C-alpha positions as a printed Julia matrix, in Angstrom:
359×3 Matrix{Float64}:
  2.25  229.86   57.69
  5.59  231.12   56.9
  5.82  233.12   53.75
  9.28  231.55   53.1
  7.96  227.95   53.4
  7.98  225.7    50.34
  5.58  222.97   49.32
  8.26  220.37   50.44
  8.31  222.03   53.99
  4.55  221.88   54.27
  4.53  218.12   53.28
  7.18  217.54   55.95
  5.24  219.54   58.63
  1.99  217.6    57.68
  3.86  214.41   58.14
  5.1   215.43   61.57
  1.57  216.54   62.46
 -0.26  213.18   61.63
  2.63  211.26   63.37
  2.21  213.4    66.46
 -1.45  212.81   66.44
 -0.99  209.05   65.92
  1.53  208.77   68.75
 -0.65  210.74   71.24
 -3.49  208.34   70.36
 -1.35  205.37   71.1
 -0.45  206.87   74.57
 -4.12  207.66   75.37
 -5.21  204.12   74.37
 -2.53  202.69   76.68
 -3.56  205.02   79.54
 -7.14  203.67   79.31
 -5.91  200.25   80.16
 -3.69  201.39   83.12
 -4.51  203.2    86.36
 -2.65  205.08   89.02
  0.61  206.56   88.28
  1.15  204.94   84.99
 -2.11  206.23   83.54
 -1.04  209.8    84.66
  2.38  209.42   82.98
  0.9   208.07   79.73
 -1.62  210.92   79.66
  1.21  213.56   80.25
  3.05  211.97   77.25
  0.0   212.28   75.16
 -0.43  215.93   76.17
  3.04  216.6    75.18
  2.56  215.14   71.75
 -0.46  217.44   71.6
  1.68  220.62   72.11
  3.94  219.43   69.35
  0.91  218.92   67.1
 -0.04  222.5    67.79
  3.5   223.74   66.66
  3.03  222.13   63.27
 -0.61  223.31   62.9
  0.59  226.85   63.67
  3.27  226.64   60.9
  0.77  225.14   58.45
 -1.66  227.86   59.13
 -4.42  225.61   60.43
 -5.82  222.16   59.5
 -4.67  221.26   55.93
 -7.27  220.04   53.42
 -5.36  216.81   52.89
 -3.12  214.96   55.23
 -0.81  212.12   54.44
 -1.18  208.73   55.96
  0.77  208.16   59.27
  4.18  206.39   59.02
  4.31  202.72   59.06
  5.8   202.78   62.69
  3.01  204.88   63.88
  0.4   202.72   62.36
  2.07  199.68   63.77
  2.06  201.2    67.22
 -1.65  202.02   66.88
 -2.53  198.54   65.84
 -0.6   197.0    68.59
 -1.96  199.29   71.19
 -5.41  198.09   70.26
 -4.65  194.52   70.34
 -1.65  193.67   72.45
 -0.2   194.26   75.98
  1.53  197.49   76.7
  4.94  195.89   77.08
  5.42  195.41   73.28
  3.88  198.74   72.44
  6.13  200.43   74.82
  9.2   198.68   73.63
  8.37  199.85   69.93
  7.48  203.28   71.15
 10.88  203.6    72.88
 12.56  203.02   69.46
 10.29  205.49   67.66
 10.99  208.13   70.26
 14.74  207.64   69.87
 14.54  208.21   66.03
 12.9   211.64   66.25
 14.1   214.01   63.53
 13.43  217.19   65.55
 17.16  217.58   66.68
 18.22  218.24   63.0
 15.19  220.04   61.84
 15.32  223.75   61.93
 11.49  224.23   62.0
 11.23  222.16   65.28
 12.03  224.1    68.56
 14.82  222.99   70.89
 12.2   222.37   73.5
 10.49  219.84   71.15
 13.74  218.11   70.4
 14.38  217.94   74.28
 10.86  216.53   74.77
 11.48  213.7    72.39
 14.81  212.86   74.06
 13.06  212.76   77.51
 10.13  210.93   76.21
 12.4   208.15   75.17
 13.59  207.77   78.64
 10.17  208.03   80.18
  8.96  205.23   77.72
 12.11  203.23   78.51
 11.12  203.4    82.29
  7.6   202.3    81.69
  8.74  199.55   79.4
 11.33  198.37   81.98
  8.48  198.08   84.57
  6.69  195.84   82.2
  9.74  193.79   81.5
 10.35  193.14   85.25
  6.73  192.07   85.59
  6.7   189.93   82.55
  6.39  186.25   83.36
  9.49  184.37   83.24
  7.5   181.44   81.63
  6.96  183.66   78.59
 10.71  184.37   78.25
 11.4   180.7    78.6
  8.9   180.02   75.91
 10.57  182.18   73.36
 14.09  180.89   74.08
 13.05  177.28   74.45
 11.2   177.4    71.14
 14.07  178.99   69.49
 16.46  176.3    70.66
 14.06  173.76   69.29
 13.94  175.51   65.97
 17.55  175.89   65.47
 18.8   172.42   66.83
 16.16  170.44   64.91
 16.47  172.39   61.72
 20.23  171.79   61.75
 19.57  168.11   62.45
 17.18  167.44   59.61
 19.26  169.6    57.19
 22.43  167.44   57.99
 20.63  164.1    57.84
 18.69  165.22   54.57
 21.85  166.23   52.89
 23.18  162.75   53.17
 20.64  161.55   50.58
 18.97  158.92   52.88
 15.27  158.07   52.51
 12.62  160.61   53.73
 11.46  158.17   56.34
 14.91  158.27   57.87
 14.83  162.07   57.9
 11.51  162.01   59.51
 12.58  159.58   62.23
 15.76  161.5    62.96
 13.73  164.78   63.41
 11.2   163.18   65.79
 14.19  161.45   67.6
 15.86  165.02   67.82
 12.72  166.57   69.07
 12.26  164.03   71.94
 15.96  163.88   72.84
 16.19  167.71   72.96
 12.82  168.24   74.8
 13.6   165.59   77.48
 17.09  166.95   77.92
 15.65  170.54   78.41
 13.02  169.18   80.73
 15.31  167.07   82.75
 17.88  169.96   82.93
 15.32  172.48   84.06
 13.96  170.08   86.67
 17.37  169.5    88.13
 18.18  173.2    88.04
 14.96  174.39   89.76
 14.98  171.51   92.25
 18.76  172.26   93.31
 17.93  175.95   93.47
 14.92  175.29   95.77
 17.06  172.9    97.98
 19.94  175.53   98.12
 17.43  178.26   99.17
 15.68  176.07  101.68
 19.26  175.39  103.36
 19.81  179.15  103.68
 16.35  180.01  105.2
 16.4   180.91  108.96
 14.88  178.1   111.26
 13.38  177.77  114.64
 16.08  175.09  115.57
 17.2   177.09  118.73
 14.08  178.57  119.82
 13.51  176.03  122.69
 16.84  176.98  124.34
 16.54  180.82  124.13
 15.39  181.18  127.87
 18.66  179.48  128.89
 21.03  181.96  127.0
 23.0   184.5   129.07
 21.38  187.91  128.67
 24.66  189.62  128.81
 26.87  187.34  126.81
 24.14  187.16  124.11
 25.23  184.76  121.29
 21.78  185.14  119.67
 23.15  188.59  118.41
 25.63  186.57  116.35
 22.7   184.86  114.52
 21.25  188.34  113.54
 24.75  189.58  112.34
 25.05  186.63  110.14
 21.79  187.62  108.5
 23.14  191.09  107.7
 22.16  193.25  110.74
 24.79  195.87  112.08
 26.29  194.88  115.48
 24.43  197.38  117.52
 21.06  196.56  115.91
 21.68  192.77  116.3
 22.46  193.24  120.01
 19.38  195.28  120.65
 17.3   192.77  118.76
 18.73  189.83  120.56
 18.11  191.44  124.03
 14.43  192.03  123.13
 13.99  188.61  121.9
 15.49  186.95  124.99
 13.47  189.15  127.39
 10.35  188.33  125.52
 11.27  184.56  125.72
 12.01  184.61  129.37
  8.85  186.61  130.29
  6.64  184.49  127.94
  5.11  187.85  126.78
  5.52  186.85  123.13
  6.76  184.01  120.97
 10.44  183.96  120.24
 11.05  185.95  117.06
 13.88  183.99  115.5
 12.16  183.95  112.11
 13.68  185.46  108.9
 15.36  188.71  109.32
 14.7   191.05  106.37
 17.99  191.43  104.47
 18.07  193.01  101.09
 15.41  192.3    98.81
 14.93  188.55   99.77
 15.15  185.41   97.66
 13.64  185.31   94.26
 10.54  183.17   94.14
 11.24  179.88   92.5
  8.54  177.9    90.74
  7.72  174.24   90.87
 10.37  171.97   89.42
  7.78  169.73   87.68
  6.09  172.81   86.16
  9.34  174.16   84.9
 10.35  170.89   83.38
  7.04  170.44   81.67
  7.1   173.93   80.23
 10.69  173.56   79.0
  9.7   170.19   77.39
  6.73  171.77   75.6
  8.46  174.95   74.59
 11.27  173.19   72.97
  9.06  170.65   71.26
  6.92  173.36   69.84
  9.98  174.79   68.05
 11.51  171.56   67.18
  8.34  170.1    65.46
  8.43  172.95   62.77
 11.42  171.71   60.8
  9.89  168.21   60.75
  6.53  169.36   59.34
  7.35  168.93   55.56
  8.45  165.32   56.15
  5.31  164.64   58.35
  3.0   165.61   55.63
  4.86  163.39   52.98
  7.19  165.83   51.32
 10.74  164.78   50.46
 13.92  165.88   48.8
 14.49  169.65   47.89
 10.87  170.48   48.17
 10.78  169.33   51.86
 14.11  171.2    52.38
 12.88  174.5    51.05
  9.51  174.27   52.92
 11.34  173.58   56.2
 13.54  176.64   55.56
 10.59  178.81   54.84
  8.71  177.68   57.94
 11.58  177.83   60.17
 12.67  181.22   58.85
  9.28  182.88   59.65
  9.45  181.37   63.16
 12.99  182.61   63.77
 12.1   186.11   62.63
  9.11  186.02   65.04
 11.05  184.81   67.98
 13.92  187.11   67.26
 11.54  190.01   67.09
  9.99  189.09   70.36
 13.51  188.88   72.06
 14.28  192.38   70.59
 10.98  193.76   71.89
 11.76  192.4    75.34
 15.25  193.74   75.28
 14.24  197.01   73.92
 16.3   196.57   70.78
 14.97  197.01   67.19
 12.79  194.03   66.53
 13.61  193.66   62.85
 17.34  193.68   63.47
 17.0   190.91   66.21
 14.77  188.83   64.1
 17.26  189.03   61.06
 20.09  188.27   63.4
 18.26  185.19   64.75
 17.48  184.13   61.21
 21.12  184.3    60.25
 22.17  182.21   63.32
 19.59  179.59   62.63
 20.27  179.32   58.85
 23.98  179.52   59.52
 23.69  176.52   61.79
 21.72  174.72   59.25
 24.13  175.51   56.4
 27.05  173.92   58.44
 25.3   170.69   59.1
 23.93  170.59   55.51
 27.51  170.9    54.12
 28.69  168.16   56.58
 25.84  166.05   55.24
 26.99  166.51   51.73
 30.5   165.55   52.63
 29.24  162.32   54.27
 26.77  161.39   51.38
 25.67  157.89   52.4
 22.77  157.57   49.97
 20.79  154.46   50.54
 18.87  152.94   47.54
């Protein structure tokens, strides 16, 4: 322990110590769920946090009799590491590593500050792998549910502000749910179906296979086919000559199948499946603003309950979007909340302007 250290210094070192231990534990728990290279990377991160832990122990002169509780972010990471997939934990860990105070702390070494900066990039890389592997259906669920939340909240707020009977607000909300969900489903069906048809039209076919033996080996137009698929001229000429020689000698089947160019087409799912999932995701969000009226509430009470329910859902979906994009989840949640409530406020004010209260 440094003789010049103060009680405040020791409290700060103890805080760093427990946070390093908590972060190392998170990385080890994640490593246990992975294998191969990712397990090795996560274990190496945990070992690095262990070296930082040893530094603070040395400054403290050994294990303190009492230690503070880990920070909220460290506890949250540990809780999520035990219960959720690594993509969410790594996204949060990326932000935690980026907020390391070591660069401005005179008691942390330059190597430790450099470690933390590098750790952020390592965790970013691991999180990026997870984001790429994350199902597109999950992303569609988050965005579809958010669309349903915002659009139907704005609808029922606008209708409710006009002073009409609660049954009319309920009917409008259900109609908005069905209209929006059907529109989303139909749009997704057309989009995926059109994409599949477009990709099918671009796939190589065996249309010309039967006439290959009749082509001139020297004036080889088959090479043009391969060049349109991205092959360099010399490689296309050589490939076409081999194919024609094989076709004429019947030693092998004509190889006019797909030529590997770039990364290939992205896999496109079923149009019906995409339409059904879009319908359900939108409806799952759009039903929330209508719940107060479904359960018989009316007037200001129904409006307040709808705002509370939708607010909580907007915070949750915004936080998920933040996690998926590597941004601070709370900031994204608050932004989503502001957007949703802003849209509802606009329609509510319009409803007040067009007050058509029915007796």
